[in-house]
RODO-2510 file (C-alpha; in nm, 4 decimals, decimal comma):
residues 623
     n   res          X          Y          Z
     1     m     2,7158     1,5651     0,4270
     2     s     2,9474     1,6509     0,7171
     3     d     2,8083     1,7741     1,0490
     4     d     2,9551     2,1216     0,9882
     5     a     2,7974     2,1419     0,6418
     6     l     2,4627     2,0323     0,7860
     7     k     2,4817     2,3016     1,0555
     8     r     2,5545     2,5683     0,7925
     9     k     2,2612     2,4468     0,5850
    10     i     2,0278     2,4701     0,8843
    11     e     2,1444     2,8225     0,9689
    12     n     2,0756     2,9293     0,6111
    13     l     1,7178     2,7983     0,6083
    14     p     1,4570     3,0688     0,5432
    15     s     1,2174     3,1818     0,8165
    16     l     0,9213     3,1042     0,5916
    17     p     0,6444     2,8423     0,5917
    18     g     0,7228     2,5216     0,4108
    19     v     0,7988     2,1500     0,4237
    20     y     1,1313     1,9884     0,5161
    21     k     1,2605     1,6423     0,4197
    22     m     1,5180     1,4820     0,6488
    23     k     1,7541     1,2247     0,4960
    24     d     1,9873     0,9617     0,6385
    25     s     2,3429     0,8774     0,5289
    26     g     2,2077     0,6717     0,2392
    27     g     2,0038     0,9623     0,1042
    28     d     1,6695     0,8051     0,2007
    29     i     1,3933     1,0323     0,3311
    30     i     1,3295     0,9320     0,6934
    31     y     1,1009     1,2155     0,8044
    32     v     0,8804     1,4823     0,6446
    33     g     0,7513     1,7768     0,8454
    34     k     0,5771     2,1123     0,8023
    35     a     0,6606     2,4449     0,9634
    36     k     0,5485     2,8067     0,9950
    37     s     0,9184     2,8926     1,0031
    38     l     1,1508     2,6362     0,8439
    39     k     1,4597     2,7684     1,0229
    40     n     1,3068     2,7654     1,3726
    41     r     1,1410     2,4265     1,3347
    42     v     1,4371     2,2395     1,1880
    43     r     1,6840     2,4014     1,4294
    44     s     1,4715     2,2840     1,7239
    45     y     1,5543     1,9180     1,6451
    46     f     1,9182     1,9796     1,7329
    47     t     1,8743     2,1574     2,0683
    48     p     1,9605     1,9487     2,3789
    49     q     1,6146     2,0115     2,5274
    50     s     1,4371     1,8794     2,2176
    51     a     1,6599     1,5742     2,1788
    52     a     1,6081     1,4809     2,5434
    53     s     1,2309     1,5282     2,5345
    54     s     1,1598     1,2039     2,3468
    55     a     1,3353     0,8873     2,2376
    56     k     1,2071     0,9452     1,8852
    57     g     1,3558     1,2963     1,8733
    58     a     1,6961     1,1730     1,9892
    59     m     1,6952     0,8845     1,7412
    60     l     1,5903     1,1099     1,4548
    61     a     1,8499     1,3787     1,5292
    62     a     2,1260     1,1147     1,5331
    63     k     2,0310     0,9837     1,1883
    64     i     1,9804     1,3140     1,0021
    65     k     2,2646     1,3703     0,7553
    66     d     2,0976     1,6055     0,5056
    67     i     1,7869     1,8252     0,4800
    68     d     1,5925     1,9446     0,1768
    69     y     1,3072     2,1917     0,1946
    70     i     1,0269     2,3429    -0,0106
    71     v     0,8976     2,6929     0,0661
    72     t     0,5196     2,7418     0,0448
    73     d     0,2990     3,0500     0,0377
    74     s     0,1144     2,9587     0,3571
    75     e     0,0953     2,7154     0,6453
    76     v    -0,2162     2,5604     0,4869
    77     e    -0,0264     2,4892     0,1662
    78     a     0,2534     2,3370     0,3761
    79     l     0,0038     2,1062     0,5491
    80     l    -0,1324     1,9752     0,2190
    81     l     0,2150     1,9326     0,0693
    82     e     0,3341     1,7447     0,3785
    83     c     0,0370     1,5117     0,3442
    84     n     0,1224     1,4371    -0,0201
    85     l     0,4929     1,3799     0,0491
    86     i     0,4240     1,1423     0,3393
    87     k     0,1924     0,9350     0,1217
    88     a     0,4493     0,9327    -0,1601
    89     h     0,7648     0,8514     0,0404
    90     k     0,6288     0,6730     0,3514
    91     p     0,9176     0,7921     0,5740
    92     f     1,0097     0,5590     0,8599
    93     y     0,9761     0,8159     1,1420
    94     n     0,6440     0,9664     1,0323
    95     i     0,3146     0,8460     1,1734
    96     m     0,1731     0,6147     0,9069
    97     l    -0,1745     0,4862     0,8359
    98     k    -0,1145     0,1090     0,8367
    99     d    -0,4372     0,0261     0,6534
   100     d    -0,4308     0,3157     0,4090
   101     k    -0,6741     0,1505     0,1710
   102     t    -0,8421     0,3116    -0,1239
   103     f    -1,2084     0,2728    -0,0356
   104     p    -1,4671     0,3102    -0,3107
   105     f    -1,6909     0,6121    -0,3613
   106     i    -2,0032     0,6762    -0,5651
   107     n    -1,9626     0,9785    -0,7904
   108     l    -2,2482     1,1917    -0,9207
   109     t    -2,0928     1,3843    -1,2101
   110     t    -2,2821     1,7075    -1,1574
   111     e    -2,0243     1,8997    -1,3626
   112     e    -2,1698     1,7330    -1,6755
   113     n    -2,4782     1,8527    -1,8640
   114     y    -2,6481     1,5245    -1,7805
   115     p    -2,4980     1,3891    -1,4542
   116     r    -2,4135     1,0192    -1,4326
   117     v    -2,3707     0,7857    -1,1331
   118     l    -2,0334     0,6105    -1,1305
   119     f    -1,8342     0,3739    -0,9081
   120     t    -1,4844     0,5077    -0,8408
   121     r    -1,1863     0,4632    -0,6107
   122     t    -1,0499     0,8109    -0,6799
   123     r    -1,2051     1,1072    -0,5028
   124     k    -1,1201     1,4264    -0,6909
   125     i    -1,1638     1,7621    -0,5263
   126     g    -1,3366     1,9953    -0,7685
   127     v    -1,6361     2,2195    -0,8183
   128     g    -1,9428     2,0467    -0,9583
   129     s    -1,8635     1,6829    -0,8800
   130     k    -2,0230     1,5088    -0,5823
   131     f    -1,8691     1,2071    -0,4092
   132     f    -2,0508     0,9845    -0,1619
   133     g    -1,8743     0,7405     0,0673
   134     p    -1,6276     0,5911     0,1251
   135     y    -1,7937     0,2481     0,1379
   136     h    -1,6434    -0,0658     0,2911
   137     n    -1,8289    -0,3125     0,0693
   138     a    -1,7099    -0,2521    -0,2868
   139     a    -1,9427    -0,5141    -0,4372
   140     a    -2,2450    -0,3586    -0,2675
   141     a    -2,1384    -0,0101    -0,3836
   142     r    -2,1158    -0,1345    -0,7443
   143     n    -2,4600    -0,2912    -0,7106
   144     v    -2,6051     0,0342    -0,5800
   145     v    -2,4686     0,2157    -0,8879
   146     d    -2,6128    -0,0511    -1,1182
   147     n    -2,9469    -0,0504    -0,9421
   148     i    -2,9829     0,3274    -0,9301
   149     n    -2,9374     0,3195    -1,3062
   150     l    -3,1982     0,0420    -1,3191
   151     v    -3,4577     0,2464    -1,1305
   152     y    -3,3704     0,6017    -1,2408
   153     p    -3,3212     0,6617    -1,6163
   154     l    -2,9903     0,8493    -1,5973
   155     q    -2,7290     0,8427    -1,8709
   156     s    -2,4989     0,5450    -1,8153
   157     c    -2,2623     0,5728    -2,1129
   158     a    -1,9637     0,8087    -2,1501
   159     k    -2,0966     1,0013    -2,4513
   160     k    -2,0461     1,3784    -2,4273
   161     t    -2,4079     1,4858    -2,4489
   162     a    -2,5694     1,8290    -2,4453
   163     p    -2,9185     1,9753    -2,5026
   164     g    -2,9940     2,0139    -2,8749
   165     k    -2,6946     1,8019    -2,9755
   166     k    -2,7478     1,4559    -3,1265
   167     v    -2,4650     1,2096    -3,0563
   168     g    -2,5060     0,8815    -3,2421
   169     a    -2,8117     0,6588    -3,2205
   170     p    -2,9974     0,5751    -2,8957
   171     c    -2,8799     0,2477    -2,7425
   172     l    -3,0693    -0,0434    -2,5892
   173     y    -3,1005     0,1300    -2,2490
   174     y    -3,3135     0,4027    -2,4132
   175     h    -3,5417     0,1488    -2,5770
   176     i    -3,6036    -0,0453    -2,2527
   177     g    -3,6690     0,2722    -2,0518
   178     q    -3,3457     0,2804    -1,8468
   179     c    -3,2155     0,6015    -2,0072
   180     l    -3,3980     0,9172    -2,1148
   181     g    -3,1898     0,9244    -2,4337
   182     c    -2,9611     1,2197    -2,3669
   183     c    -2,7759     1,1356    -2,6890
   184     t    -3,0841     1,2474    -2,8867
   185     g    -3,0382     1,6048    -2,7636
   186     q    -3,4083     1,6196    -2,6771
   187     v    -3,3946     1,5768    -2,2967
   188     p    -3,4766     1,8995    -2,1049
   189     i    -3,2104     1,9923    -1,8475
   190     g    -3,4755     2,0753    -1,5847
   191     e    -3,6523     1,7410    -1,6105
   192     y    -3,3213     1,5513    -1,5964
   193     g    -3,1978     1,7682    -1,3067
   194     e    -3,4975     1,6697    -1,0936
   195     i    -3,4060     1,3018    -1,1307
   196     a    -3,0381     1,3744    -1,0566
   197     s    -3,1383     1,5700    -0,7422
   198     c    -3,3474     1,2744    -0,6283
   199     v    -3,0472     1,0426    -0,6732
   200     a    -2,8236     1,2883    -0,4827
   201     g    -3,0737     1,2821    -0,1962
   202     i    -3,0686     0,9020    -0,1890
   203     l    -2,6895     0,8917    -0,1744
   204     s    -2,6877     1,1652     0,0928
   205     g    -2,8939     0,9502     0,3275
   206     k    -3,2571     0,9921     0,2210
   207     h    -3,2636     0,6387     0,0871
   208     n    -3,5878     0,5101     0,2403
   209     i    -3,7812     0,6351    -0,0626
   210     y    -3,5381     0,4543    -0,2922
   211     i    -3,5665     0,1244    -0,1033
   212     d    -3,9464     0,1567    -0,0938
   213     k    -3,9473     0,2125    -0,4697
   214     l    -3,7320    -0,0971    -0,5211
   215     k    -3,9714    -0,3022    -0,3074
   216     e    -4,2662    -0,1691    -0,5066
   217     r    -4,1028    -0,2650    -0,8354
   218     m    -4,0131    -0,6093    -0,6964
   219     g    -4,3772    -0,6668    -0,6003
   220     q    -4,5000    -0,5524    -0,9438
   221     e    -4,2674    -0,7879    -1,1277
   222     a    -4,3561    -1,0786    -0,8964
   223     q    -4,7270    -1,0220    -0,9669
   224     k    -4,6501    -1,0375    -1,3391
   225     q    -4,4618    -1,3637    -1,2677
   226     n    -4,1406    -1,1982    -1,3942
   227     y    -3,9543    -1,3751    -1,1157
   228     e    -3,6097    -1,3265    -1,2663
   229     l    -3,6516    -0,9474    -1,2786
   230     a    -3,8117    -0,9526    -0,9321
   231     g    -3,4953    -1,1279    -0,8119
   232     v    -3,2855    -0,8467    -0,9567
   233     f    -3,4828    -0,5930    -0,7528
   234     k    -3,4501    -0,8117    -0,4437
   235     e    -3,0702    -0,8102    -0,4816
   236     a    -3,0861    -0,4334    -0,5297
   237     i    -3,2700    -0,3967    -0,1978
   238     q    -3,0124    -0,6138    -0,0183
   239     s    -2,7231    -0,4112    -0,1643
   240     a    -2,8845    -0,0834    -0,0644
   241     e    -2,9467    -0,2058     0,2898
   242     s    -2,5884    -0,3342     0,3244
   243     i    -2,4551     0,0047     0,2106
   244     f    -2,6892     0,2231     0,4127
   245     d    -2,7314    -0,0294     0,6988
   246     e    -3,0394     0,0927     0,8809
   247     r    -2,9679    -0,1325     1,1762
   248     q    -2,6564     0,0629     1,2758
   249     k    -2,8342     0,3957     1,3021
   250     i    -2,9062     0,5721     1,6291
   251     d    -3,0891     0,8984     1,6790
   252     s    -2,8953     1,2169     1,7492
   253     a    -3,0165     1,5445     1,8919
   254     n    -3,0613     1,7075     1,5520
   255     g    -3,0541     1,6279     1,1828
   256     s    -2,6976     1,7436     1,1179
   257     s    -2,4070     1,5516     0,9576
   258     r    -2,0686     1,5184     1,1249
   259     d    -1,7785     1,2836     1,1938
   260     l    -1,6681     1,1980     1,5466
   261     i    -1,3050     1,0869     1,5798
   262     a    -1,1540     0,9236     1,8888
   263     i    -0,7985     0,7941     1,9126
   264     a    -0,6333     0,5545     2,1573
   265     f    -0,2671     0,4560     2,1347
   266     d     0,0307     0,2814     2,2926
   267     d     0,4045     0,2965     2,2182
   268     t     0,3855     0,1505     1,8666
   269     e     0,0303     0,1716     1,7382
   270     a    -0,2701     0,4013     1,7412
   271     c    -0,6309     0,3194     1,6633
   272     a    -0,8785     0,5777     1,5374
   273     q    -1,2523     0,5163     1,5570
   274     v    -1,4537     0,7304     1,3157
   275     f    -1,8296     0,7547     1,3775
   276     k    -2,0092     0,9037     1,0771
   277     v    -2,3378     1,0743     1,1603
   278     r    -2,5538     1,1626     0,8614
   279     d    -2,8862     1,3432     0,8928
   280     g    -2,8818     1,2940     1,2677
   281     k    -2,8207     0,9179     1,2571
   282     l    -2,5065     0,7088     1,3019
   283     a    -2,4717     0,5838     0,9451
   284     f    -2,1592     0,3683     0,9931
   285     t    -1,8303     0,3442     1,1792
   286     e    -1,4777     0,3015     1,0523
   287     e    -1,1559     0,1896     1,2209
   288     r    -0,8075     0,2938     1,1054
   289     s    -0,4691     0,1920     1,2477
   290     m    -0,1497     0,3970     1,2546
   291     r     0,2157     0,3220     1,3164
   292     v     0,3421     0,5564     1,5881
   293     s     0,6616     0,5940     1,7917
   294     g     0,6185     0,8041     2,1018
   295     e     0,4030     1,0917     1,9727
   296     d     0,1302     1,2487     2,1866
   297     l    -0,2432     1,2568     2,1113
   298     a    -0,2344     1,6067     1,9593
   299     e     0,0370     1,5100     1,7091
   300     i    -0,1330     1,1823     1,6152
   301     l    -0,4680     1,3559     1,5689
   302     s    -0,3147     1,6306     1,3545
   303     f    -0,1582     1,3724     1,1253
   304     f    -0,4714     1,1585     1,1106
   305     l    -0,7045     1,4414     1,0132
   306     l    -0,5023     1,5341     0,7068
   307     q    -0,4124     1,1822     0,5942
   308     y    -0,7599     1,0393     0,6498
   309     y    -0,9478     1,3197     0,4773
   310     f    -0,7042     1,3134     0,1878
   311     s    -0,9226     1,0340     0,0460
   312     s    -1,2459     1,0536     0,2414
   313     e    -1,5581     1,2675     0,2374
   314     i    -1,5139     1,5781     0,4538
   315     p    -1,8217     1,6765     0,6595
   316     s    -1,9040     2,0276     0,7778
   317     e    -1,8216     1,9362     1,1396
   318     i    -1,5543     1,7062     1,2841
   319     v    -1,5841     1,6293     1,6567
   320     v    -1,2497     1,5541     1,8254
   321     q    -1,1076     1,4889     2,1724
   322     l    -0,8901     1,8031     2,1682
   323     l    -0,7776     2,0761     1,9318
   324     p    -0,4294     1,9906     1,8021
   325     e    -0,1570     2,2497     1,7582
   326     g    -0,2184     2,4498     1,4430
   327     s    -0,5875     2,3592     1,4463
   328     q    -0,6852     2,6729     1,2559
   329     a    -0,4487     2,5834     0,9718
   330     i    -0,5889     2,2289     0,9686
   331     q    -0,9454     2,3642     0,9491
   332     d    -0,8442     2,5975     0,6672
   333     a    -0,6783     2,3093     0,4790
   334     l    -0,9830     2,0815     0,5181
   335     s    -1,2195     2,3654     0,4213
   336     s    -1,0102     2,4343     0,1129
   337     q    -1,0196     2,0673     0,0155
   338     r    -1,3939     2,0404     0,0843
   339     g    -1,4858     2,3591    -0,0993
   340     a    -1,6890     2,4732     0,2025
   341     k    -1,6333     2,5286     0,5735
   342     a    -1,5131     2,2335     0,7834
   343     a    -1,4955     2,3004     1,1591
   344     l    -1,3169     2,1112     1,4385
   345     v    -1,5254     2,0902     1,7565
   346     v    -1,4451     1,9678     2,1106
   347     p    -1,7742     1,8901     2,2945
   348     a    -1,8128     1,9535     2,6655
   349     r    -2,1444     1,7744     2,7187
   350     g    -2,4532     1,6447     2,5420
   351     d    -2,5024     1,3937     2,2580
   352     k    -2,1745     1,4771     2,0865
   353     a    -1,9744     1,4174     2,4050
   354     r    -2,1676     1,0955     2,4752
   355     l    -2,1065     0,9555     2,1274
   356     l    -1,7409     1,0632     2,1321
   357     k    -1,6983     0,8797     2,4647
   358     l    -1,8403     0,5671     2,3024
   359     a    -1,5889     0,6029     2,0174
   360     e    -1,3062     0,6438     2,2731
   361     s    -1,4111     0,3229     2,4500
   362     n    -1,4134     0,1349     2,1190
   363     a    -1,0684     0,2671     2,0263
   364     a    -0,9238     0,1714     2,3668
   365     m    -1,0706    -0,1799     2,3454
   366     r    -0,9233    -0,2277     1,9957
   367     i    -0,5779    -0,1213     2,1146
   368     d    -0,5979    -0,3664     2,4077
   369     l    -0,7103    -0,6457     2,1727
   370     k    -0,4318    -0,5755     1,9230
   371     r    -0,1731    -0,5630     2,2008
   372     s    -0,2930    -0,8993     2,3274
   373     r    -0,2785    -1,0508     1,9776
   374     k     0,0717    -0,9143     1,9180
   375     e     0,1899    -1,0546     2,2491
   376     n     0,0436    -1,3973     2,1638
   377     a     0,2036    -1,3892     1,8180
   378     q     0,5393    -1,2859     1,9644
   379     n     0,5174    -1,5646     2,2230
   380     k     0,4696    -1,8177     1,9410
   381     i     0,7700    -1,6770     1,7531
   382     d     0,9827    -1,6839     2,0694
   383     k     0,8855    -2,0482     2,1303
   384     s     0,9677    -2,1365     1,7681
   385     l     1,3121    -1,9760     1,7827
   386     a     1,3878    -2,1312     2,1214
   387     q     1,2939    -2,4774     1,9941
   388     i     1,5132    -2,4426     1,6823
   389     s     1,8030    -2,3148     1,8927
   390     s     1,7645    -2,6014     2,1397
   391     a     1,7277    -2,8679     1,8681
   392     l     2,0450    -2,7506     1,6928
   393     n     2,2304    -2,6789     2,0191
   394     v     2,3101    -2,3279     1,8954
   395     g     2,3724    -2,1870     2,2405
   396     c     2,2377    -1,8365     2,1669
   397     a     1,9193    -1,6574     2,0707
   398     l     1,8468    -1,6711     1,6977
   399     g     1,8295    -1,3015     1,6171
   400     r     1,9092    -1,3460     1,2483
   401     i     1,8442    -1,6506     1,0287
   402     e     1,9513    -1,6712     0,6638
   403     a     1,8232    -1,9369     0,4224
   404     f     1,9714    -2,0240     0,0823
   405     d     1,8300    -2,1971    -0,2266
   406     i     1,9565    -2,2582    -0,5817
   407     s     1,7286    -2,2414    -0,8866
   408     n     1,8204    -2,3519    -1,2393
   409     t     1,7123    -2,5401    -1,5477
   410     g     2,0246    -2,7173    -1,6658
   411     s     2,2936    -2,4568    -1,7212
   412     s     2,0445    -2,1819    -1,8083
   413     e     2,0515    -1,8824    -1,5726
   414     i     2,1649    -2,0548    -1,2527
   415     v     2,0695    -1,8290    -0,9617
   416     a     2,0517    -1,8314    -0,5842
   417     s     1,8453    -1,6505    -0,3253
   418     m     1,9245    -1,5547     0,0329
   419     v     1,6237    -1,4699     0,2485
   420     v     1,6549    -1,3209     0,5951
   421     y     1,4446    -1,3542     0,9084
   422     e     1,5159    -1,1167     1,1962
   423     n     1,3698    -1,2179     1,5324
   424     g     1,1477    -1,4673     1,3535
   425     k     1,0035    -1,2208     1,1014
   426     k     1,0739    -1,1723     0,7324
   427     a     1,3144    -0,8876     0,6538
   428     p     1,2676    -0,8412     0,2749
   429     k     1,5039    -0,5433     0,2565
   430     q     1,7829    -0,7764     0,3696
   431     y     1,7180    -1,0368     0,0976
   432     r     1,9981    -1,0862    -0,1567
   433     k     1,9984    -1,2469    -0,5032
   434     f     2,2942    -1,3976    -0,6878
   435     r     2,3628    -1,4947    -1,0469
   436     i     2,6044    -1,7861    -1,0477
   437     r     2,9203    -1,6819    -1,2342
   438     h     3,1694    -1,9671    -1,2084
   439     v     2,9552    -2,2818    -1,2207
   440     k     2,8398    -2,3491    -1,5753
   441     a     2,6803    -2,6917    -1,5387
   442     q     2,3939    -2,8117    -1,3174
   443     d     2,5888    -2,8399    -0,9927
   444     d     2,3895    -2,7362    -0,6867
   445     y     2,6831    -2,7960    -0,4510
   446     g     2,9234    -2,5878    -0,6582
   447     a     2,6650    -2,3107    -0,6933
   448     l     2,5954    -2,3129    -0,3193
   449     a     2,9672    -2,2939    -0,2408
   450     e     3,0044    -1,9931    -0,4725
   451     v     2,7083    -1,8099    -0,3182
   452     l     2,8187    -1,8659     0,0410
   453     f     3,1751    -1,7643    -0,0419
   454     r     3,0570    -1,4429    -0,2085
   455     r     2,8183    -1,3659     0,0767
   456     l     3,0829    -1,4140     0,3495
   457     s     3,3664    -1,2463     0,1590
   458     r     3,1493    -0,9373     0,1139
   459     a     3,0830    -0,9379     0,4887
   460     k     3,4558    -0,9687     0,5554
   461     d     3,5320    -0,6747     0,3271
   462     e     3,2664    -0,4622     0,4993
   463     e     3,4036    -0,5526     0,8428
   464     e     3,7591    -0,4601     0,7496
   465     s     3,6648    -0,1360     0,5715
   466     g     3,4152    -0,0278     0,8400
   467     a     3,1452     0,0247     0,5732
   468     a     2,8952     0,2945     0,6724
   469     n     2,5988     0,1172     0,5090
   470     p     2,6873    -0,2536     0,5007
   471     k     2,4756    -0,4838     0,2844
   472     f     2,6066    -0,8138     0,4220
   473     l     2,6327    -0,7389     0,7926
   474     p     2,5491    -0,8434     1,0541
   475     l     2,6372    -1,2099     1,0147
   476     p     2,3594    -1,4610     1,0833
   477     d     2,3278    -1,6737     1,3944
   478     l     2,1982    -1,9593     1,1771
   479     m     2,2330    -2,0498     0,8095
   480     l     1,9669    -2,2825     0,6664
   481     m     2,0356    -2,4732     0,3438
   482     d     1,7583    -2,5984     0,1184
   483     g     1,8881    -2,9550     0,1305
   484     g     2,0419    -3,2220     0,3497
   485     t     2,3804    -3,3485     0,4665
   486     s     2,5738    -3,2790     0,1448
   487     h     2,4560    -2,9187     0,1364
   488     i     2,5465    -2,8789     0,5039
   489     n     2,8986    -3,0099     0,4428
   490     v     2,9485    -2,7558     0,1624
   491     a     2,8349    -2,4763     0,3955
   492     k     3,0577    -2,5964     0,6815
   493     n     3,3625    -2,5920     0,4539
   494     v     3,2975    -2,2389     0,3282
   495     v     3,2174    -2,0948     0,6720
   496     g     3,5282    -2,2648     0,8101
   497     m     3,7459    -2,0844     0,5536
   498     f     3,6489    -1,7509     0,7112
   499     g     3,6709    -1,8666     1,0734
   500     y     3,3174    -1,7518     1,1571
   501     r     3,1079    -1,9243     1,4241
   502     i     2,7720    -1,9689     1,2536
   503     a     2,5276    -2,2522     1,3185
   504     i     2,4385    -2,4499     1,0039
   505     a     2,1405    -2,6752     0,9312
   506     g     1,9482    -2,8165     0,6353
   507     m     1,5791    -2,8260     0,5499
   508     v     1,4943    -3,1570     0,3817
   509     k     1,1673    -3,2015     0,1927
   510     d     0,9289    -3,4824     0,1072
   511     s     0,7956    -3,5854    -0,2351
   512     r     0,5411    -3,3002    -0,2265
   513     h     0,8206    -3,0467    -0,1714
   514     k     0,7048    -2,9793     0,1856
   515     i     0,9570    -2,9652     0,4688
   516     r     1,0091    -3,3118     0,6162
   517     g     1,2667    -3,2391     0,8804
   518     l     1,5629    -3,0364     1,0025
   519     v     1,9151    -3,1768     0,9615
   520     n     2,1802    -3,0588     1,2075
   521     a     2,5516    -3,0018     1,1427
   522     d     2,6284    -3,3679     1,2297
   523     g     2,3849    -3,4938     0,9636
   524     e     2,1177    -3,6053     1,2102
   525     e     1,7606    -3,5478     1,0922
   526     m     1,4861    -3,4348     1,3286
   527     p     1,1364    -3,4976     1,1865
   528     i     0,9244    -3,1856     1,1620
   529     s     0,6613    -3,3631     1,3763
   530     q     0,9047    -3,3384     1,6700
   531     l     0,9382    -2,9624     1,6230
   532     k     0,5752    -2,8660     1,6738
   533     d     0,6430    -2,5149     1,8005
   534     a     0,8870    -2,4408     1,5166
   535     s     0,7180    -2,6296     1,2309
   536     k     0,5165    -2,3341     1,1030
   537     l     0,8146    -2,0961     1,1006
   538     l     1,0438    -2,3516     0,9343
   539     s     0,7821    -2,4273     0,6679
   540     q     0,7425    -2,0567     0,6018
   541     i     1,1192    -2,0067     0,5640
   542     s     1,1462    -2,3078     0,3328
   543     e     0,8654    -2,1862     0,1077
   544     e     0,9889    -1,8274     0,1083
   545     v     1,3456    -1,9062    -0,0004
   546     h     1,2185    -2,1383    -0,2748
   547     r     0,9707    -1,8750    -0,3970
   548     s     1,2353    -1,6029    -0,3997
   549     a     1,4896    -1,8117    -0,5930
   550     k     1,2334    -1,9306    -0,8486
   551     a     1,0956    -1,5794    -0,9036
   552     y     1,4461    -1,4447    -0,9705
   553     h     1,5230    -1,7327    -1,2068
   554     d     1,1971    -1,6810    -1,3997
   555     t     1,2676    -1,3074    -1,4335
   556     l     1,6173    -1,3623    -1,5730
   557     r     1,5075    -1,6416    -1,8060
   558     s     1,2259    -1,4257    -1,9454
   559     s     1,4673    -1,1350    -1,9954
   560     s     1,7213    -1,3631    -2,1625
   561     m     1,4588    -1,5002    -2,4019
   562     s     1,3475    -1,1471    -2,4888
   563     k     1,7062    -1,0425    -2,5623
   564     s     1,7622    -1,3466    -2,7839
   565     v     1,4515    -1,2576    -2,9868
   566     l     1,5778    -0,9020    -3,0347
   567     t     1,9313    -1,0019    -3,1303
   568     d     1,7847    -1,2048    -3,4175
   569     i     1,6929    -0,8715    -3,5803
   570     e     1,9452    -0,7244    -3,8204
   571     g     2,1209    -0,4244    -3,6670
   572     i     2,0177    -0,5122    -3,3088
   573     g     2,3021    -0,6423    -3,0977
   574     q     2,3330    -0,7142    -2,7281
   575     k     2,3688    -0,3481    -2,6312
   576     r     2,0669    -0,2265    -2,8278
   577     s     1,8516    -0,5157    -2,7042
   578     v     1,9316    -0,4193    -2,3431
   579     e     1,8558    -0,0514    -2,4182
   580     l     1,5238    -0,1393    -2,5835
   581     l     1,4103    -0,3628    -2,2975
   582     g     1,5136    -0,1036    -2,0413
   583     y     1,3282     0,1739    -2,2260
   584     f     1,0031    -0,0139    -2,3035
   585     g     0,9976    -0,2551    -2,0083
   586     s     0,8865    -0,5684    -2,1963
   587     i     0,9017    -0,7436    -2,5327
   588     e     0,5231    -0,6925    -2,5671
   589     a     0,5627    -0,3133    -2,5416
   590     i     0,8378    -0,3215    -2,8080
   591     m     0,6144    -0,5261    -3,0396
   592     a     0,3319    -0,2723    -2,9988
   593     a     0,5527     0,0348    -3,0631
   594     s     0,5569     0,2372    -3,3853
   595     p     0,8828     0,3093    -3,5748
   596     e     0,8779     0,6647    -3,4365
   597     e     0,8425     0,5402    -3,0778
   598     l     1,1158     0,2787    -3,1291
   599     a     1,3542     0,5450    -3,2609
   600     k     1,3239     0,7378    -2,9327
   601     a     1,4926     0,4582    -2,7348
   602     p     1,8579     0,5232    -2,6384
   603     g     2,1054     0,4112    -2,9037
   604     m     1,8395     0,3561    -3,1718
   605     s     1,8503     0,4967    -3,5261
   606     q     1,5615     0,5345    -3,7710
   607     k     1,6975     0,2415    -3,9716
   608     a     1,7239     0,0154    -3,6669
   609     a     1,3759     0,1193    -3,5481
   610     q     1,2286     0,0335    -3,8891
   611     a     1,4066    -0,3053    -3,8818
   612     v     1,2518    -0,3890    -3,5421
   613     f     0,9069    -0,2753    -3,6534
   614     s     0,9264    -0,4735    -3,9795
   615     y     1,0493    -0,7852    -3,7975
   616     f     0,7561    -0,7942    -3,5573
   617     s     0,5051    -0,6950    -3,8250
   618     q     0,5911    -1,0154    -4,0109
   619     s     0,6594    -1,2315    -3,7044
   620     s     0,4293    -1,5000    -3,5663
   621     l     0,5194    -1,3652    -3,2210
   622     r     0,2741    -1,0808    -3,2756
   623     s    -0,0145    -1,3266    -3,2872
***
């Protein structure tokens, strides 16, 4: 979209709440934002004052080539939609949770007639279903679910039971006393509800009674010399203690439940410390990292609150360092998601302020530690690159390294892979894969020559045309071949045809396929033992290019085999086999499909679908 067209689009934006998606020249979403007024907010990115206020704002404004938007009914709805879109698209310029893991929860299905206790990684917002967590130790959380069912006779199966309704025959759990037998239809709702309420209390923090009951049962079984069952109860106690972790708890001024959130940050990363107080005690702490780029504390906090509580239990009170802009809308959004009021609080003094200060100190220490680790890691990378550059007499910093490998089995699907390292780090988006077109026999040197020629000719074309989004530029400072002197000579000849000045070297391997040494352009080998600083990086590059080439070869060979199976079927040629594999995704899915499902694939007729179904029905492949 031209600059004039973009300006007209911005001027025609509505002055309504909503979410905007900013795109670059390639059509990729690079930023998602929310606004009370779409027109005012988006227009502000292009004012001189806004662009000059931050490096991020200037960079973003320069890259925006198109804008889409979605109008919402309210600012709260815009907040929630923004949260969903950021998680879905992961735009480069948005603050991102780097460790956005799906932590497990324990679900008490109180929307059912007879509630069950389940382990889950999906927290659904809805009336009548209670979620407890998240928990860091998934194994311990599963054990707690198993052991609650061991001690409290709740329904554990998925039968849809109801009072007065018999559903099948009672199972073993009923006969050994671990289920009241809800499937009989004879269990009173009131009696069952009392047990479910007790379990809810345990999961809410009143777990001392539960642990005491487990200890009592363990002692009873030990006295009966049922040592195996006593061991089960012992494991149950250990799981409960690891989940509820009594040792981490500290007393608070009252018996309330709240989260305290403190954030520390630098230019590239933020760390949030979350202290979870339940029933007046610090139940556990959680640390989350975020990718940032010049935002202030208020903006980082605003993002964190919505993204974090998208998949975490929301308490009635959240204690924070400051109230971010739009705090009322954030509170409304969290309250809506929780199904009850959720308030943001900034403490001035007292226990809340003291505990928040402790969280701040922890966050600041983690940022300092991470910065130190990053600096140490970068120093190692810098040393590695400097040693490679010196050993090969490159004469410049190695900003971009490309490595090449050929993979084949005879003349079947000969392929090559190009992996890229920028400033010593993998750049997967820059990787390229090649199917060899002109070399039909097993000829690694011929295949390598073809790949390098295609790679450099594409770069030449992009240079001459001034391509807006080049795929083969910039050129590398160093090309690494998976091989020795002969491979290097092939590379030198091809590079020389284009007149480029690119350093070339080879990675030779030992009998165990581990890198043995680095061969320079003159054919001289330097043992890897003499490149101590660079040995780890070179080994990583060698393994990565081999893995990439082999994975691509395996994918193509599997696809080729699948197509050959399909083309054996009457009425299925090359075109239909490609359409079928594209539609179903795998030969296994095609084998499992019915004639009606097969007929829905592009280019398929009822007759052809029946032929495919009949072929696999009779084929040994199905077994």
